[in-house]
N, C-alpha and C positions, 0 to 999 in steps of 0.2 A: 231058810232063804238062801239061795245061791248068790254068788257075786253078780251073776247076770241079772237075776231078778231084782237085786238091790239097785243095780245100775239103771234098769228099765224104770223102776219106780222113781228114782232120783231124776232121771231125764224127763219123765212125765210131769213131775212136780214143778221142775224149773220151767218147762214149756208153758204149763198152765198159769203159773204166776206171772210170767212175762206177758202172756195174752191178757191176763187181768189188768196188768199195769198199762198195756197198750190201750185197752178199752177205756180206762180211766182218763187217759190223755185226750180221748175223744169227748168224754163227758164234761171235762172241766170247762171248755169254752161254750158248751151248748147253752142256748138262750133259755132263760127262765123268767117268767112273769108271774110271781107268786100272786095267787088270787085273794090272799088275805083271809081265807076260810079258817074257821075255828076247828075245834076238836070235839070228838064224841067218844064216850066210854064204850069200849067193846064189850065189857062185862055187862053193863046196864042194857045195852041194845040186844045182846043175846038173851038175857033174862026176859026182856019185854017181848021178844019174838018167840019165846019158848024153844030156843035152840040150845041144845046141850053143848057146852064148851068147857074146857078146863084152862087154867092159867098157872104159869110157873110160880112157885113159892120161893124161889131163890132171889138173891139180891145182886144188883150190878156191883162188881168189884167187891162183893162181900159185905157191903154196908148201905147201899142206896136202893130204895124200893123201886121195883120196876113200875112203869107207867103204861097201863094197858088202854091207851087212847090212840086214835088215828084220826085223820082229817074227816070232817063231817061228810064230805062227798064220797068217801070210800067205805064208810062203815057198813052200809047196806050190802055192798058187794061182798064184804067179808062175812057178814051174817048169812048171806046166801050160800057161800062156800060151806059154812058150818052146817046149814040145813041139808045141803047136798050130801055132806059126809054122814050126817045122822041117818039119812035115808039109805046109805050104803052100809050102815052098821058101824060107823066110825065116829070118833069124837075129835074135833079140831082142838089142839092145845096151843094156846098162844104163849110162846116162850118170851117174846119181847115185843114192845111197840115203840112208842115215841121215846127218844132219848134227848135230854138236854145237853148243852155244851159240857157241863160238868160230868154228866154220866158217860158221854162218849170219850172224852179225854181220859177219864179215870179207867175206862174199860181197856184202852190201849195199854195202859201201864199195869193192869191187873197181873200180879205175878204168875198165876197159873197159865194165863193166856200168853203173856209175853215170853215166859220160859219155854212154852211149847213152840212158839214161833221161832225163837232163837235156836232151840234144839234142831228144828227142821232146817234152818239156815246153815247151821254147823254141819249137819248131815249132807245138805246139798253142796256145801263147800269142801267136801272131802275130809271132814273131821276137824277142820281148822275153824277158828273164829273168823267169820267173814267181816268185810268192811262194814262200818255202821250204815253206810249208804244203802247197802243191800238189804239190811234188816229194815231200814226206813221204808224202802220200796215195798217189801213184803207186808209191812204193817198197813200201808196205804190200801193194799188189795184186801187183806183179811180182816182188818178191824176199822177200815174207813177213817184214816187219820186226817182227813180233810172234810170240812162240813159239806161242801157241794156234792160229794159222793156218798156222804153218810145219810142214806135215805131214811134211816130212823129219825134223823134230826129234822127231816122235812115232814115228819108225821105221815109218811106215805109208805111205810114198810112194816112188815111183821116177820119175825122168826117163828117157825112153827114145828111142832111134832104132831103125830097123829096116833090115837089110841083106838082100840077095839071096844065097842060098847058092851059086849057080852062079858068080857073078863078083865077089861082095863089094861091089857097088855099093849105094848107099843107095836104099831105097824112098822116093822123093822126096815131100816134103810141102809143097813150095813154098819152103822155107827150111831151113837146117840148125839144129840145136840149138846155141846159144841165139839166138833172134831177138827183138828188141825193137822192134816196129813195129805198124802197123795190120794186118799179116799174122800177128801172133802168136795172136789168138783162134782157137779151134778151127775155127769156121765163118766165118772171114773171107771176105768177098766179093771180096777182092783177090788171091786165089790161083787158079790155073788149075783147071778142072773136074777134071782127072785127079789133080791134087795133093790137092784136097779129098776126092776119092774114096779116095785112099790114107789120108788122115787118118782118115776115117770107118771104113774097113775095119779099120785098126789099133785104133781105139777100140772097135769091136764085139768084137774078139778079147779085148781087155783087160776089157771090161765083162762078157763072158760068164763070166769067172772072178772077178767081184766088184769089180774095180778101177774106180772112177768117174773120169771125166775132169774136170779143172778147165777150165771153159769158156774161160778167158782165156789159156791156154798150151797149144799143141797137143801138147806132149811130156810133160805131167805127169799122173800117175794115182795115186790113193790109195784107201785102204779102211779102214773101222773107226774113223775119227777123226770129229771134229765136222763137218768139211767134207764128208766122205764121207756121213755120215748125212743131212745137210741136202740135198745134191745127189741122194742116192739115195732120199729120201723115207722114211727110217727114223726112227720116233719115239723109240726107246729111247735112253738115254744111250750115248754113244760109249765104246768100251773102250780106246782109245788116245789119250793126250794127250802133250804134250811132256815128255821125260824126259832126265835125265842118265844116261848108260850107262857102266858100268865093264866094259870088255871082258875084264878078267882074271877077274872073277867072274860075268859076265853078269847082274849086278844092275842094276835100273833104279830111279831116284828121281825122282818127279814134280817139276816146277818149283814153287818156292814161289810165284812170281807170274808165271803164264803170259801175263798181259795187258800187262805192261810192255814198251814198245818196246825192241828190242835196240839201236837207235841212236836216241836221242831227237832232238827237233827241233833242238836246239843242235848236235848232231853233223852232222845233215843240212845245216845252214847252213854249217858248216865245209867239208863235202864239196863243196857247190855252189861255194864260193869257190875251192877247190883245182881243181875241174874247169874253171872259167872260166880259171884261170891256165894250166892245161895247154893249153886250146884257144888261148889267146893266144900261146903259145910254138910252137904247131904250124905 
């Protein structure tokens, strides 16, 4: 890679991250009237409908089981996507669904993800350790460090991959889930033309059933929340906001303060120090 190529990649990354941060500033005050709707099992609904899907077997932050549930009002739209993909010869793989407060806050601090974000921030900052505030802003965009923008915490989002039914190979999008680089935005110019076409074909199938893509992550789709309403141009208040979910009763309780960071700046400062220590020992 030439210095010019590296500079172009760095400039694109910085531009996209700033655009993501600007979008979030619009999302934060957007009106939400949570409808109080419960959750449905994506796995059970797919099996009942005879739709072939797959589900990630990894854990959040290496220790917490993933929760393949979504709001009841969205599950049939998702099953319809799965059926559409089966008819095309594909399999929808759900990488992630609902995340609790513990899951989301732990994910921000997950060493593999945090180290990758910090490495990109150092690269963006010309090889120097950037101010903690910059890393804090990037974490808000890439791992939703605020409940209001963490659409997984609303039960209104899924992260996905797509496989081929005939041989189980991945429909390649340039990188696997999760990628943290200038190749992460949906329309990154740094992925091959065929890979971009796969991204956009998958996006078209998701959006035909109401799920809106998050422009800065090629695997993330959501519907019915503040982010989805803004990206979809819907003026009405959103019906899904961040909630605590009791799986025993299927009751949801909206967050008292959905705008407070899950990991405040002081925690991010500590994570930066820990990441630098890990890098020094490597």
